[in-house]
N, C-alpha and C positions, 0 to 999 in steps of 0.2 A: 322760641328760646331765646331769652333775653344776653343782653351783651356782655363779653368775659371781663371783669373788672381789672384794673391794672395789675394789682395782686396777683391773681388769677394768673394773668398773662404773662409775669414775671415769671412765674413756676411751669409754665405749661413749656412742654418740650417743643425745639425748634419745629416749623410746620413747612414743610419741602414740595412746590408745585414742582411736575416732572410735565415737561411738554415736547414730546418727538414730534416728526414729519410723520403722518401717517403714510407710512409706507413699514410693510413687514419686519424686513430688516432693524427700521430704526426702532420702531415699536418694540422686538425683542431685544435690542440691547440697553436700551433705555429700563428695562420692565428688570435686565439684571441690576442695573442701577438702583432701582425703586427696592427690590431685594436687598441691597449690601446697606442700604438708608434707613430700612423697618429693621434690620439687625443693629443697628444703631440706636434705638430708642426712640427714632422720630417721626414722628407724625408724617406720611407720606398722601400726597392726591395726585392722581396719575390724569391727566387731561387728553382727551382724545377725541377722534371724529367719531357721529353714533355708527358709522357705516367701522371703522376699526372698534370700537364698542363689542357692538354686534356679533361682531367676526371673531373677539378674544372669548365672548362670553360661552358661545354656541358653537363653538371649531376647537376650543381648548379647554385645558383644565386647570389655565392660567388663575383664575379669581378664586372658585372653588379648591384647590387643593392647594396652589401655592399662597397664596396672600388670604383671603379669609382664616383660613384655619390656622396657620401659621403666625399670623398678626394683625388678629382681632384689634378690632380700634383705630387699627395704627394705618389702613389701607383701606383706600377708596377710589374708586374711579369717577370722574367727569365728564361731562363730554360739550364740546360746542359744533357746532353745525355751519363748516364753512362751504356751501355751498347747498345743492336742493338734498333732500332727506332722503334717496335710492341713488343720489350722485355718487361715483366710485371719487373717492380725494386721490385717491394714488395715481387715477388719469390725468390730475391737473398738474399741471409744470408747477415749481418753484415760485417764480412770479404771481401769478396766481393764488397760489395759496397765501402767500405772505400780504397779499392787497384783501385778500378775503378774513384771513384769522385776526389779523395785527388791533382792529379795532373790537372786536370778540373777544382778546385776550385780555385785552384793557376792561373792558365791561365787565371777563369773570373775576379780577384777580380787586376790583373795585368792592362788586358784589359779596364776593367770596371772605374779605376782610372786615363788612357790615354786618354777616350773616351772625354773628354769635359765637363761632366758631373757633378754634384756634386761628389766628390771624396768619396766613402767609408768612413766614420770614425769608424766605430766600426759592429760588425758583433756579430751574436747569433748563435754557432749552437748547432745542436740537443746534446745528452747525446751521441749518438752513432758516432757523426761523429766530437770526439775528436782531428782529423788530422786538423781542422782548427784550432783550437788553434796555431800548429808551421806557421802555415802558415800563420796567420795574424802576429805572433809576428815577424816574416822576414819580412813583408811586412811594420810594423810599424803600423798596424790598432787594435786598442782598441777590448779586445773580450771578451766574455762571454760565458760558455755551460750552456745550460738549460735544465733539467733532464725533462723530457715531462712526465714517467714514474710513477706511485707510486712506493712506497717501494716493494709491492709484485712482480709486472711489473721487476721490477731492480733483485729481488732477483731469478725469474724465469729464467732469459736471464744469468745471471752471474752463477747461482747455480744449478739447476732443470733440465735445457733445453736441454746442451748437455746429463746428465745421463739417460734424458724418450727416445733421439733419439738411444743413443748405446744399450739401453736397447731394443728398439723397440716400446717402449708404444706408440712415437710418429712417423710420423704422425697415425693418427686414420684410420682404414680402412675406405673406404669409405669416407673419408673429401675433397672434394674441395674448391677451391679460389673462397670465393664471388664474388670478381671484374673478373669474366673469359667472 
């Protein structure tokens, strides 16, 4: 497919990239936002890790029932791998995710806008993926940060979690991730 001509780009609907943190609650809330954006008639690319993509396709009807049938040609999934192929990104800490994902997000945006498809004109990053702000500004893409969690969650992430980990209170003895 060739590059879009300038006149075609001006008539194309805006293209929004949604980039959630790879955790079920973050992905689910961002999918709700994706649906609202699709209802507005905009093109949506939903960028997730391969593990998250696999879970959505094989354990939910999110793509076949919610997006493919209701918003054909306006919604698509794309993936970037932020670790080993079988690694569960939910088990990564936020700092590791940021370090791994930042160069991959930049590479994805550059390649996507060279692909000949409708260029990404706006990006919505998860509140824990704030590195996307610098990348979007560098590439001239409008960017928004969407804080997924409640005030209690934000307090926990930034105030209590590190203290509880240092004190040995977390993780709980016998605790195991739900998605093993």
